[in-house]
All heavy atoms as a GROMACS GRO file, in nm:
protein
  599
    1MET      N    1   7.754   6.537  11.183
    1MET     CA    2   7.654   6.438  11.151
    1MET      C    3   7.667   6.403  11.003
    1MET      O    4   7.679   6.489  10.918
    1MET     CB    5   7.516   6.492  11.184
    1MET     CG    6   7.408   6.394  11.161
    1MET     SD    7   7.256   6.460  11.231
    1MET     CE    8   7.157   6.320  11.219
    2VAL      N    9   7.661   6.276  10.972
    2VAL     CA   10   7.675   6.228  10.835
    2VAL      C   11   7.536   6.214  10.774
    2VAL      O   12   7.449   6.149  10.829
    2VAL     CB   13   7.747   6.091  10.831
    2VAL    CG1   14   7.755   6.040  10.689
    2VAL    CG2   15   7.884   6.103  10.894
    3SER      N   16   7.518   6.277  10.660
    3SER     CA   17   7.389   6.264  10.592
    3SER      C   18   7.401   6.155  10.486
    3SER      O   19   7.502   6.145  10.416
    3SER     CB   20   7.348   6.396  10.527
    3SER     OG   21   7.439   6.430  10.425
    4GLN      N   22   7.300   6.074  10.478
    4GLN     CA   23   7.300   5.966  10.381
    4GLN      C   24   7.204   6.000  10.267
    4GLN      O   25   7.094   6.050  10.290
    4GLN     CB   26   7.257   5.835  10.445
    4GLN     CG   27   7.356   5.782  10.542
    4GLN     CD   28   7.311   5.647  10.597
    4GLN    OE1   29   7.197   5.609  10.584
    4GLN    NE2   30   7.404   5.575  10.656
    5ARG      N   31   7.253   5.970  10.146
    5ARG     CA   32   7.167   5.990  10.030
    5ARG      C   33   7.070   5.874  10.022
    5ARG      O   34   7.104   5.761  10.059
    5ARG     CB   35   7.252   5.995   9.903
    5ARG     CG   36   7.347   6.111   9.899
    5ARG     CD   37   7.424   6.114   9.772
    5ARG     NE   38   7.479   5.980   9.745
    5ARG     CZ   39   7.571   5.954   9.655
    5ARG    NH1   40   7.618   6.050   9.581
    5ARG    NH2   41   7.616   5.832   9.637
    6PRO      N   42   6.950   5.899   9.971
    6PRO     CA   43   6.857   5.788   9.956
    6PRO      C   44   6.906   5.690   9.849
    6PRO      O   45   6.975   5.729   9.755
    6PRO     CB   46   6.726   5.855   9.912
    6PRO     CG   47   6.766   5.988   9.860
    6PRO     CD   48   6.894   6.026   9.931
    7ARG      N   49   6.873   5.566   9.867
    7ARG     CA   50   6.915   5.461   9.773
    7ARG      C   51   6.835   5.476   9.643
    7ARG      O   52   6.713   5.483   9.646
    7ARG     CB   53   6.888   5.324   9.833
    7ARG     CG   54   6.929   5.211   9.742
    7ARG     CD   55   6.891   5.077   9.797
    7ARG     NE   56   6.940   5.058   9.933
    7ARG     CZ   57   6.906   4.959  10.012
    7ARG    NH1   58   6.820   4.870   9.970
    7ARG    NH2   59   6.954   4.948  10.132
    8PRO      N   60   6.904   5.478   9.528
    8PRO     CA   61   6.832   5.485   9.401
    8PRO      C   62   6.744   5.362   9.379
    8PRO      O   63   6.773   5.253   9.428
    8PRO     CB   64   6.943   5.490   9.296
    8PRO     CG   65   7.066   5.531   9.369
    8PRO     CD   66   7.049   5.483   9.510
    9VAL      N   67   6.639   5.380   9.304
    9VAL     CA   68   6.543   5.272   9.280
    9VAL      C   69   6.610   5.157   9.206
    9VAL      O   70   6.584   5.039   9.237
    9VAL     CB   71   6.421   5.325   9.200
    9VAL    CG1   72   6.328   5.213   9.161
    9VAL    CG2   73   6.348   5.429   9.282
   10TYR      N   74   6.696   5.187   9.109
   10TYR     CA   75   6.758   5.078   9.032
   10TYR      C   76   6.844   4.988   9.120
   10TYR      O   77   6.855   4.869   9.096
   10TYR     CB   78   6.839   5.132   8.914
   10TYR     CG   79   6.972   5.194   8.950
   10TYR    CD1   80   7.087   5.116   8.954
   10TYR    CD2   81   6.984   5.329   8.980
   10TYR    CE1   82   7.210   5.170   8.986
   10TYR    CE2   83   7.106   5.385   9.012
   10TYR     CZ   84   7.218   5.305   9.015
   10TYR     OH   85   7.339   5.359   9.047
   11VAL      N   86   6.902   5.044   9.225
   11VAL     CA   87   6.982   4.963   9.317
   11VAL      C   88   6.892   4.866   9.393
   11VAL      O   89   6.925   4.748   9.410
   11VAL     CB   90   7.063   5.052   9.413
   11VAL    CG1   91   7.130   4.970   9.521
   11VAL    CG2   92   7.166   5.134   9.336
   12SER      N   93   6.777   4.914   9.437
   12SER     CA   94   6.682   4.827   9.507
   12SER      C   95   6.632   4.716   9.416
   12SER      O   96   6.616   4.602   9.458
   12SER     CB   97   6.564   4.908   9.559
   12SER     OG   98   6.607   5.002   9.655
   13VAL      N   99   6.609   4.749   9.289
   13VAL     CA  100   6.564   4.648   9.193
   13VAL      C  101   6.672   4.542   9.172
   13VAL      O  102   6.644   4.422   9.169
   13VAL     CB  103   6.523   4.715   9.060
   13VAL    CG1  104   6.498   4.610   8.951
   13VAL    CG2  105   6.400   4.801   9.080
   14ILE      N  106   6.797   4.586   9.158
   14ILE     CA  107   6.908   4.492   9.139
   14ILE      C  108   6.922   4.402   9.261
   14ILE      O  109   6.941   4.281   9.248
   14ILE     CB  110   7.039   4.567   9.110
   14ILE    CG1  111   7.033   4.631   8.971
   14ILE    CG2  112   7.159   4.475   9.120
   14ILE    CD1  113   7.149   4.723   8.940
   15TYR      N  114   6.914   4.460   9.381
   15TYR     CA  115   6.923   4.379   9.503
   15TYR      C  116   6.809   4.277   9.509
   15TYR      O  117   6.829   4.161   9.545
   15TYR     CB  118   6.918   4.467   9.627
   15TYR     CG  119   7.043   4.548   9.652
   15TYR    CD1  120   7.040   4.652   9.745
   15TYR    CD2  121   7.162   4.524   9.586
   15TYR    CE1  122   7.154   4.727   9.771
   15TYR    CE2  123   7.275   4.599   9.612
   15TYR     CZ  124   7.271   4.700   9.704
   15TYR     OH  125   7.383   4.775   9.729
   16ALA      N  126   6.687   4.319   9.477
   16ALA     CA  127   6.572   4.230   9.482
   16ALA      C  128   6.587   4.115   9.382
   16ALA      O  129   6.559   3.999   9.415
   16ALA     CB  130   6.444   4.307   9.456
   17LEU      N  131   6.631   4.146   9.261
   17LEU     CA  132   6.651   4.042   9.161
   17LEU      C  133   6.764   3.946   9.202
   17LEU      O  134   6.755   3.826   9.178
   17LEU     CB  135   6.680   4.103   9.024
   17LEU     CG  136   6.562   4.172   8.956
   17LEU    CD1  137   6.608   4.242   8.828
   17LEU    CD2  138   6.450   4.074   8.928
   18GLY      N  139   6.868   4.000   9.264
   18GLY     CA  140   6.976   3.916   9.313
   18GLY      C  141   6.930   3.821   9.422
   18GLY      O  142   6.965   3.703   9.422
   19LEU      N  143   6.849   3.872   9.514
   19LEU     CA  144   6.795   3.786   9.620
   19LEU      C  145   6.700   3.681   9.562
   19LEU      O  146   6.701   3.564   9.606
   19LEU     CB  147   6.722   3.870   9.724
   19LEU     CG  148   6.811   3.955   9.815
   19LEU    CD1  149   6.726   4.045   9.903
   19LEU    CD2  150   6.900   3.866   9.900
   20LEU      N  151   6.621   3.719   9.463
   20LEU     CA  152   6.535   3.622   9.397
   20LEU      C  153   6.617   3.513   9.329
   20LEU      O  154   6.584   3.394   9.337
   20LEU     CB  155   6.445   3.692   9.295
   20LEU     CG  156   6.355   3.602   9.211
   20LEU    CD1  157   6.252   3.533   9.298
   20LEU    CD2  158   6.289   3.683   9.101
   21ALA      N  159   6.725   3.552   9.264
   21ALA     CA  160   6.811   3.455   9.196
   21ALA      C  161   6.874   3.359   9.296
   21ALA      O  162   6.882   3.237   9.270
   21ALA     CB  163   6.919   3.528   9.116
   22VAL      N  164   6.920   3.410   9.409
   22VAL     CA  165   6.977   3.322   9.512
   22VAL      C  166   6.871   3.225   9.563
   22VAL      O  167   6.898   3.106   9.581
   22VAL     CB  168   7.035   3.406   9.629
   22VAL    CG1  169   7.066   3.320   9.749
   22VAL    CG2  170   7.159   3.481   9.583
   23ALA      N  171   6.749   3.274   9.582
   23ALA     CA  172   6.642   3.188   9.630
   23ALA      C  173   6.611   3.078   9.527
   23ALA      O  174   6.590   2.961   9.564
   23ALA     CB  175   6.516   3.270   9.658
   24VAL      N  176   6.609   3.113   9.399
   24VAL     CA  177   6.583   3.014   9.294
   24VAL      C  178   6.692   2.907   9.294
   24VAL      O  179   6.662   2.787   9.285
   24VAL     CB  180   6.571   3.082   9.156
   24VAL    CG1  181   6.577   2.981   9.043
   24VAL    CG2  182   6.442   3.163   9.148
   25PHE      N  183   6.818   2.950   9.304
   25PHE     CA  184   6.928   2.854   9.307
   25PHE      C  185   6.916   2.761   9.429
   25PHE      O  186   6.929   2.640   9.417
   25PHE     CB  187   7.063   2.925   9.311
   25PHE     CG  188   7.126   2.943   9.176
   25PHE    CD1  189   7.162   3.069   9.132
   25PHE    CD2  190   7.151   2.836   9.093
   25PHE    CE1  191   7.220   3.088   9.009
   25PHE    CE2  192   7.210   2.852   8.969
   25PHE     CZ  193   7.244   2.979   8.927
   26LEU      N  194   6.892   2.819   9.546
   26LEU     CA  195   6.885   2.738   9.667
   26LEU      C  196   6.769   2.639   9.663
   26LEU      O  197   6.786   2.522   9.698
   26LEU     CB  198   6.873   2.828   9.790
   26LEU     CG  199   7.000   2.900   9.832
   26LEU    CD1  200   6.972   2.991   9.951
   26LEU    CD2  201   7.109   2.801   9.866
   27VAL      N  202   6.653   2.685   9.621
   27VAL     CA  203   6.537   2.595   9.614
   27VAL      C  204   6.562   2.484   9.512
   27VAL      O  205   6.529   2.368   9.537
   27VAL     CB  206   6.408   2.675   9.581
   27VAL    CG1  207   6.294   2.583   9.544
   27VAL    CG2  208   6.369   2.763   9.698
   28SER      N  209   6.621   2.518   9.400
   28SER     CA  210   6.651   2.418   9.298
   28SER      C  211   6.748   2.313   9.350
   28SER      O  212   6.729   2.192   9.331
   28SER     CB  213   6.709   2.484   9.174
   28SER     OG  214   6.616   2.570   9.116
   29VAL      N  215   6.854   2.358   9.416
   29VAL     CA  216   6.953   2.264   9.469
   29VAL      C  217   6.893   2.178   9.579
   29VAL      O  218   6.913   2.056   9.581
   29VAL     CB  219   7.078   2.341   9.519
   29VAL    CG1  220   7.168   2.251   9.601
   29VAL    CG2  221   7.154   2.401   9.402
   30LEU      N  222   6.818   2.238   9.669
   30LEU     CA  223   6.757   2.162   9.777
   30LEU      C  224   6.653   2.063   9.725
   30LEU      O  225   6.644   1.950   9.773
   30LEU     CB  226   6.694   2.256   9.880
   30LEU     CG  227   6.794   2.338   9.962
   30LEU    CD1  228   6.720   2.438  10.051
   30LEU    CD2  229   6.883   2.248  10.045
   31PHE      N  230   6.574   2.104   9.627
   31PHE     CA  231   6.474   2.014   9.570
   31PHE      C  232   6.542   1.896   9.501
   31PHE      O  233   6.500   1.781   9.517
   31PHE     CB  234   6.387   2.091   9.471
   31PHE     CG  235   6.275   2.009   9.414
   31PHE    CD1  236   6.159   1.988   9.487
   31PHE    CD2  237   6.285   1.953   9.287
   31PHE    CE1  238   6.055   1.912   9.435
   31PHE    CE2  239   6.182   1.878   9.235
   31PHE     CZ  240   6.067   1.857   9.309
   32THR      N  241   6.646   1.923   9.425
   32THR     CA  242   6.718   1.816   9.356
   32THR      C  243   6.786   1.722   9.456
   32THR      O  244   6.780   1.600   9.440
   32THR     CB  245   6.823   1.875   9.260
   32THR    OG1  246   6.756   1.962   9.168
   32THR    CG2  247   6.895   1.768   9.184
   33ALA      N  248   6.848   1.779   9.558
   33ALA     CA  249   6.913   1.696   9.660
   33ALA      C  250   6.810   1.612   9.735
   33ALA      O  251   6.833   1.494   9.763
   33ALA     CB  252   6.991   1.783   9.758
   34GLY      N  253   6.694   1.672   9.766
   34GLY     CA  254   6.589   1.597   9.834
   34GLY      C  255   6.537   1.482   9.750
   34GLY      O  256   6.515   1.371   9.800
   35ALA      N  257   6.518   1.507   9.621
   35ALA     CA  258   6.471   1.400   9.532
   35ALA      C  259   6.576   1.291   9.520
   35ALA      O  260   6.542   1.171   9.516
   35ALA     CB  261   6.438   1.458   9.394
   36TYR      N  262   6.701   1.330   9.515
   36TYR     CA  263   6.809   1.232   9.502
   36TYR      C  264   6.818   1.142   9.625
   36TYR      O  265   6.826   1.020   9.616
   36TYR     CB  266   6.942   1.302   9.479
   36TYR     CG  267   7.060   1.209   9.470
   36TYR    CD1  268   7.083   1.134   9.355
   36TYR    CD2  269   7.147   1.194   9.577
   36TYR    CE1  270   7.190   1.047   9.347
   36TYR    CE2  271   7.255   1.107   9.569
   36TYR     CZ  272   7.276   1.035   9.454
   36TYR     OH  273   7.382   0.948   9.445
   37PHE      N  274   6.816   1.203   9.743
   37PHE     CA  275   6.831   1.125   9.866
   37PHE      C  276   6.702   1.051   9.905
   37PHE      O  277   6.708   0.948   9.970
   37PHE     CB  278   6.877   1.214   9.981
   37PHE     CG  279   7.019   1.260   9.964
   37PHE    CD1  280   7.049   1.395   9.952
   37PHE    CD2  281   7.124   1.169   9.959
   37PHE    CE1  282   7.180   1.437   9.936
   37PHE    CE2  283   7.255   1.210   9.943
   37PHE     CZ  284   7.283   1.345   9.931
   38ALA      N  285   6.586   1.104   9.864
   38ALA     CA  286   6.460   1.038   9.899
   38ALA      C  287   6.430   0.920   9.808
   38ALA      O  288   6.355   0.830   9.847
   38ALA     CB  289   6.346   1.139   9.893
   39SER      N  290   6.485   0.922   9.689
   39SER     CA  291   6.459   0.810   9.597
   39SER      C  292   6.543   0.691   9.640
   39SER      O  293   6.656   0.703   9.683
   39SER     CB  294   6.492   0.849   9.454
   39SER     OG  295   6.631   0.869   9.439
   40GLY      N  296   6.485   0.577   9.627
   40GLY     CA  297   6.556   0.456   9.664
   40GLY      C  298   6.650   0.412   9.553
   40GLY      O  299   6.661   0.475   9.447
   41ASP      N  300   6.717   0.302   9.577
   41ASP     CA  301   6.808   0.248   9.476
   41ASP      C  302   6.733   0.196   9.353
   41ASP      O  303   6.790   0.191   9.245
   41ASP     CB  304   6.891   0.135   9.536
   41ASP     CG  305   6.991   0.185   9.638
   41ASP    OD1  306   7.028   0.304   9.629
   41ASP    OD2  307   7.030   0.107   9.726
   42GLU      N  308   6.607   0.159   9.372
   42GLU     CA  309   6.533   0.104   9.259
   42GLU      C  310   6.484   0.212   9.162
   42GLU      O  311   6.447   0.181   9.050
   42GLU     CB  312   6.414   0.020   9.309
   42GLU     CG  313   6.305   0.100   9.378
   42GLU     CD  314   6.332   0.125   9.526
   42GLU    OE1  315   6.431   0.073   9.580
   42GLU    OE2  316   6.253   0.198   9.587
   43VAL      N  317   6.482   0.336   9.207
   43VAL     CA  318   6.436   0.445   9.122
   43VAL      C  319   6.556   0.527   9.078
   43VAL      O  320   6.627   0.584   9.160
   43VAL     CB  321   6.336   0.536   9.197
   43VAL    CG1  322   6.293   0.652   9.108
   43VAL    CG2  323   6.216   0.457   9.244
   44GLY      N  324   6.578   0.533   8.948
   44GLY     CA  325   6.687   0.615   8.897
   44GLY      C  326   6.643   0.760   8.884
   44GLY      O  327   6.529   0.788   8.847
   45ILE      N  328   6.727   0.848   8.919
   45ILE     CA  329   6.694   0.990   8.909
   45ILE      C  330   6.792   1.055   8.813
   45ILE      O  331   6.911   1.024   8.812
   45ILE     CB  332   6.697   1.060   9.046
   45ILE    CG1  333   6.651   1.204   9.033
   45ILE    CG2  334   6.833   1.052   9.109
   45ILE    CD1  335   6.626   1.271   9.166
   46SER      N  336   6.739   1.142   8.730
   46SER     CA  337   6.825   1.216   8.639
   46SER      C  338   6.789   1.364   8.650
   46SER      O  339   6.678   1.400   8.692
   46SER     CB  340   6.807   1.169   8.494
   46SER     OG  341   6.677   1.198   8.449
   47TRP      N  342   6.880   1.448   8.613
   47TRP     CA  343   6.855   1.591   8.618
   47TRP      C  344   6.925   1.659   8.502
   47TRP      O  345   7.026   1.613   8.454
   47TRP     CB  346   6.898   1.651   8.752
   47TRP     CG  347   7.038   1.617   8.793
   47TRP    CD1  348   7.083   1.501   8.846
   47TRP    CD2  349   7.152   1.701   8.780
   47TRP    NE1  350   7.217   1.507   8.869
   47TRP    CE2  351   7.263   1.629   8.830
   47TRP    CE3  352   7.173   1.829   8.734
   47TRP    CZ2  353   7.390   1.682   8.832
   47TRP    CZ3  354   7.300   1.882   8.736
   47TRP    CH2  355   7.407   1.808   8.786
   48ASN      N  356   6.863   1.765   8.457
   48ASN     CA  357   6.916   1.844   8.347
   48ASN      C  358   6.938   1.986   8.394
   48ASN      O  359   6.861   2.038   8.475
   48ASN     CB  360   6.819   1.844   8.229
   48ASN     CG  361   6.800   1.706   8.171
   48ASN    OD1  362   6.895   1.631   8.158
   48ASN    ND2  363   6.676   1.672   8.138
   49VAL      N  364   7.039   2.049   8.342
   49VAL     CA  365   7.070   2.187   8.378
   49VAL      C  366   7.046   2.274   8.256
   49VAL      O  367   7.097   2.246   8.148
   49VAL     CB  368   7.216   2.201   8.426
   49VAL    CG1  369   7.250   2.345   8.454
   49VAL    CG2  370   7.239   2.115   8.548
   50SER      N  371   6.969   2.379   8.273
   50SER     CA  372   6.944   2.473   8.166
   50SER      C  373   7.054   2.578   8.166
   50SER      O  374   7.064   2.660   8.259
   50SER     CB  375   6.807   2.540   8.185
   50SER     OG  376   6.792   2.647   8.097
   51THR      N  377   7.136   2.577   8.063
   51THR     CA  378   7.247   2.672   8.056
   51THR      C  379   7.199   2.818   8.052
   51THR      O  380   7.254   2.901   8.124
   51THR     CB  381   7.335   2.640   7.933
   51THR    OG1  382   7.379   2.505   7.944
   51THR    CG2  383   7.455   2.732   7.926
   52PRO      N  384   7.096   2.851   7.973
   52PRO     CA  385   7.050   2.990   7.974
   52PRO      C  386   7.000   3.033   8.113
   52PRO      O  387   7.022   3.147   8.155
   52PRO     CB  388   6.937   2.993   7.872
   52PRO     CG  389   6.965   2.879   7.780
   52PRO     CD  390   7.029   2.774   7.866
   53ALA      N  391   6.934   2.943   8.183
   53ALA     CA  392   6.884   2.978   8.317
   53ALA      C  393   6.999   3.003   8.413
   53ALA      O  394   6.996   3.098   8.492
   53ALA     CB  395   6.794   2.867   8.370
   54VAL      N  396   7.101   2.918   8.408
   54VAL     CA  397   7.217   2.936   8.495
   54VAL      C  398   7.287   3.069   8.463
   54VAL      O  399   7.328   3.142   8.553
   54VAL     CB  400   7.315   2.818   8.482
   54VAL    CG1  401   7.446   2.846   8.553
   54VAL    CG2  402   7.252   2.691   8.537
   55VAL      N  403   7.297   3.101   8.334
   55VAL     CA  404   7.362   3.227   8.294
   55VAL      C  405   7.281   3.348   8.343
   55VAL      O  406   7.337   3.443   8.398
   55VAL     CB  407   7.382   3.231   8.141
   55VAL    CG1  408   7.423   3.369   8.094
   55VAL    CG2  409   7.484   3.127   8.098
   56VAL      N  410   7.150   3.344   8.324
   56VAL     CA  411   7.065   3.458   8.364
   56VAL      C  412   7.064   3.474   8.515
   56VAL      O  413   7.091   3.583   8.568
   56VAL     CB  414   6.921   3.441   8.310
   56VAL    CG1  415   6.827   3.543   8.372
   56VAL    CG2  416   6.921   3.455   8.159
   57TRP      N  417   7.032   3.367   8.589
   57TRP     CA  418   7.024   3.377   8.735
   57TRP      C  419   7.162   3.405   8.795
   57TRP      O  420   7.176   3.485   8.887
   57TRP     CB  421   6.964   3.251   8.796
   57TRP     CG  422   6.819   3.233   8.762
   57TRP    CD1  423   6.766   3.132   8.690
   57TRP    CD2  424   6.709   3.318   8.797
   57TRP    NE1  425   6.630   3.149   8.679
   57TRP    CE2  426   6.592   3.261   8.744
   57TRP    CE3  427   6.698   3.436   8.869
   57TRP    CZ2  428   6.466   3.318   8.759
   57TRP    CZ3  429   6.572   3.494   8.884
   57TRP    CH2  430   6.459   3.436   8.830
   58GLY      N  431   7.264   3.340   8.742
   58GLY     CA  432   7.399   3.366   8.791
   58GLY      C  433   7.443   3.509   8.761
   58GLY      O  434   7.509   3.574   8.843
   59GLY      N  435   7.407   3.559   8.644
   59GLY     CA  436   7.438   3.698   8.610
   59GLY      C  437   7.371   3.797   8.703
   59GLY      O  438   7.430   3.899   8.742
   60LEU      N  439   7.246   3.768   8.741
   60LEU     CA  440   7.177   3.856   8.835
   60LEU      C  441   7.244   3.855   8.972
   60LEU      O  442   7.255   3.959   9.038
   60LEU     CB  443   7.030   3.815   8.848
   60LEU     CG  444   6.942   3.847   8.728
   60LEU    CD1  445   6.804   3.785   8.746
   60LEU    CD2  446   6.931   3.997   8.708
   61ILE      N  447   7.291   3.739   9.014
   61ILE     CA  448   7.362   3.731   9.142
   61ILE      C  449   7.492   3.810   9.136
   61ILE      O  450   7.523   3.887   9.227
   61ILE     CB  451   7.388   3.583   9.180
   61ILE    CG1  452   7.256   3.512   9.210
   61ILE    CG2  453   7.483   3.573   9.299
   61ILE    CD1  454   7.268   3.362   9.225
   62VAL      N  455   7.567   3.791   9.029
   62VAL     CA  456   7.694   3.863   9.013
   62VAL      C  457   7.669   4.014   9.008
   62VAL      O  458   7.743   4.092   9.069
   62VAL     CB  459   7.769   3.813   8.888
   62VAL    CG1  460   7.886   3.903   8.854
   62VAL    CG2  461   7.815   3.670   8.908
   63LEU      N  462   7.566   4.056   8.936
   63LEU     CA  463   7.534   4.199   8.925
   63LEU      C  464   7.498   4.257   9.061
   63LEU      O  465   7.543   4.367   9.097
   63LEU     CB  466   7.420   4.219   8.826
   63LEU     CG  467   7.375   4.362   8.802
   63LEU    CD1  468   7.488   4.443   8.739
   63LEU    CD2  469   7.252   4.364   8.714
   64ALA      N  470   7.419   4.184   9.139
   64ALA     CA  471   7.381   4.232   9.272
   64ALA      C  472   7.501   4.242   9.365
   64ALA      O  473   7.517   4.340   9.438
   64ALA     CB  474   7.274   4.141   9.333
   65VAL      N  475   7.588   4.141   9.362
   65VAL     CA  476   7.707   4.144   9.448
   65VAL      C  477   7.800   4.257   9.405
   65VAL      O  478   7.854   4.329   9.489
   65VAL     CB  479   7.779   4.007   9.445
   65VAL    CG1  480   7.915   4.016   9.511
   65VAL    CG2  481   7.694   3.902   9.513
   66ALA      N  482   7.818   4.275   9.275
   66ALA     CA  483   7.906   4.382   9.226
   66ALA      C  484   7.850   4.520   9.263
   66ALA      O  485   7.926   4.609   9.303
   66ALA     CB  486   7.921   4.371   9.075
   67THR      N  487   7.720   4.536   9.254
   67THR     CA  488   7.657   4.664   9.293
   67THR      C  489   7.676   4.688   9.442
   67THR      O  490   7.709   4.800   9.484
   67THR     CB  491   7.507   4.662   9.258
   67THR    OG1  492   7.492   4.638   9.118
   67THR    CG2  493   7.442   4.793   9.294
   68TRP      N  494   7.657   4.585   9.522
   68TRP     CA  495   7.673   4.599   9.667
   68TRP      C  496   7.817   4.637   9.701
   68TRP      O  497   7.840   4.726   9.783
   68TRP     CB  498   7.632   4.469   9.735
   68TRP     CG  499   7.647   4.473   9.883
   68TRP    CD1  500   7.567   4.540   9.971
   68TRP    CD2  501   7.748   4.409   9.960
   68TRP    NE1  502   7.614   4.519  10.099
   68TRP    CE2  503   7.725   4.440  10.095
   68TRP    CE3  504   7.857   4.328   9.926
   68TRP    CZ2  505   7.805   4.393  10.197
   68TRP    CZ3  506   7.936   4.282  10.029
   68TRP    CH2  507   7.911   4.314  10.161
   69LEU      N  508   7.913   4.567   9.639
   69LEU     CA  509   8.054   4.598   9.667
   69LEU      C  510   8.092   4.739   9.622
   69LEU      O  511   8.164   4.810   9.692
   69LEU     CB  512   8.145   4.496   9.598
   69LEU     CG  513   8.144   4.355   9.657
   69LEU    CD1  514   8.223   4.260   9.568
   69LEU    CD2  515   8.197   4.356   9.799
   70ARG      N  516   8.043   4.780   9.505
   70ARG     CA  517   8.073   4.914   9.455
   70ARG      C  518   8.016   5.022   9.546
   70ARG      O  519   8.082   5.119   9.580
   70ARG     CB  520   8.018   4.931   9.313
   70ARG     CG  521   8.065   5.059   9.249
   70ARG     CD  522   8.012   5.073   9.108
   70ARG     NE  523   7.941   5.198   9.104
   70ARG     CZ  524   7.818   5.215   9.063
   70ARG    NH1  525   7.749   5.114   9.018
   70ARG    NH2  526   7.762   5.332   9.065
   71ARG      N  527   7.892   5.004   9.589
   71ARG     CA  528   7.831   5.103   9.679
   71ARG      C  529   7.900   5.104   9.815
   71ARG      O  530   7.917   5.210   9.875
   71ARG     CB  531   7.682   5.073   9.695
   71ARG     CG  532   7.603   5.108   9.570
   71ARG     CD  533   7.456   5.087   9.587
   71ARG     NE  534   7.398   5.147   9.705
   71ARG     CZ  535   7.356   5.273   9.715
   71ARG    NH1  536   7.366   5.352   9.611
   71ARG    NH2  537   7.304   5.318   9.827
   72ARG      N  538   7.942   4.990   9.861
   72ARG     CA  539   8.012   4.983   9.990
   72ARG      C  540   8.146   5.054   9.982
   72ARG      O  541   8.186   5.123  10.075
   72ARG     CB  542   8.030   4.836  10.028
   72ARG     CG  543   8.077   4.820  10.168
   72ARG     CD  544   8.062   4.678  10.211
   72ARG     NE  545   8.115   4.669  10.345
   72ARG     CZ  546   8.150   4.560  10.404
   72ARG    NH1  547   8.135   4.446  10.343
   72ARG    NH2  548   8.199   4.561  10.525
   73ARG      N  549   8.216   5.035   9.871
   73ARG     CA  550   8.344   5.101   9.851
   73ARG      C  551   8.326   5.254   9.842
   73ARG      O  552   8.407   5.330   9.892
   73ARG     CB  553   8.412   5.048   9.724
   73ARG     CG  554   8.553   5.098   9.708
   73ARG     CD  555   8.624   5.031   9.592
   73ARG     NE  556   8.638   4.888   9.617
   73ARG     CZ  557   8.619   4.795   9.525
   73ARG    NH1  558   8.586   4.827   9.403
   73ARG    NH2  559   8.633   4.669   9.557
   74GLN      N  560   8.218   5.298   9.778
   74GLN     CA  561   8.192   5.443   9.766
   74GLN      C  562   8.157   5.504   9.900
   74GLN      O  563   8.190   5.620   9.925
   74GLN     CB  564   8.078   5.468   9.668
   74GLN     CG  565   8.116   5.450   9.524
   74GLN     CD  566   7.998   5.470   9.429
   74GLN    OE1  567   7.883   5.481   9.474
   74GLN    NE2  568   8.026   5.475   9.302
   75GLU      N  569   8.092   5.430   9.988
   75GLU     CA  570   8.056   5.482  10.120
   75GLU      C  571   8.177   5.506  10.206
   75GLU      O  572   8.177   5.593  10.292
   75GLU     CB  573   7.961   5.386  10.191
   75GLU     CG  574   7.822   5.383  10.132
   75GLU     CD  575   7.735   5.280  10.199
   75GLU    OE1  576   7.781   5.214  10.295
   75GLU    OE2  577   7.620   5.263  10.156
   76ARG      N  578   8.284   5.430  10.185
   76ARG     CA  579   8.405   5.444  10.266
   76ARG      C  580   8.481   5.571  10.232
   76ARG      O  581   8.559   5.620  10.310
   76ARG     CB  582   8.495   5.324  10.246
   76ARG     CG  583   8.441   5.200  10.308
   76ARG     CD  584   8.538   5.086  10.292
   76ARG     NE  585   8.482   4.964  10.346
   76ARG     CZ  586   8.536   4.846  10.331
   76ARG    NH1  587   8.646   4.833  10.263
   76ARG    NH2  588   8.479   4.740  10.383
   77ARG      N  589   8.461   5.623  10.113
   77ARG     CA  590   8.535   5.743  10.070
   77ARG      C  591   8.478   5.868  10.128
   77ARG      O  592   8.383   5.896  10.172
   77ARG     CB  593   8.535   5.755   9.918
   77ARG     CG  594   8.616   5.647   9.856
   77ARG     CD  595   8.617   5.661   9.709
   77ARG     NE  596   8.680   5.543   9.649
   77ARG     CZ  597   8.698   5.529   9.522
   77ARG    NH1  598   8.659   5.620   9.438
   77ARG    NH2  599   8.753   5.421   9.475
   0.00000   0.00000   0.00000
């Protein structure tokens, strides 16, 4: 029988922040796409991208994926 160690708290926090970051990205993209397609030709739409926000949220996603891959690789050993 294989015994599993409990997941450390920091791993759960990283996963939760990564999921939050993915949700923020998806909602932002869907909201922008909805505004773009819902606006008519007479209404011009513009959008701005916050570089610090993209770096922070993207970094959280990368950190969560890297943690998941590292833990998955360790479980195989």
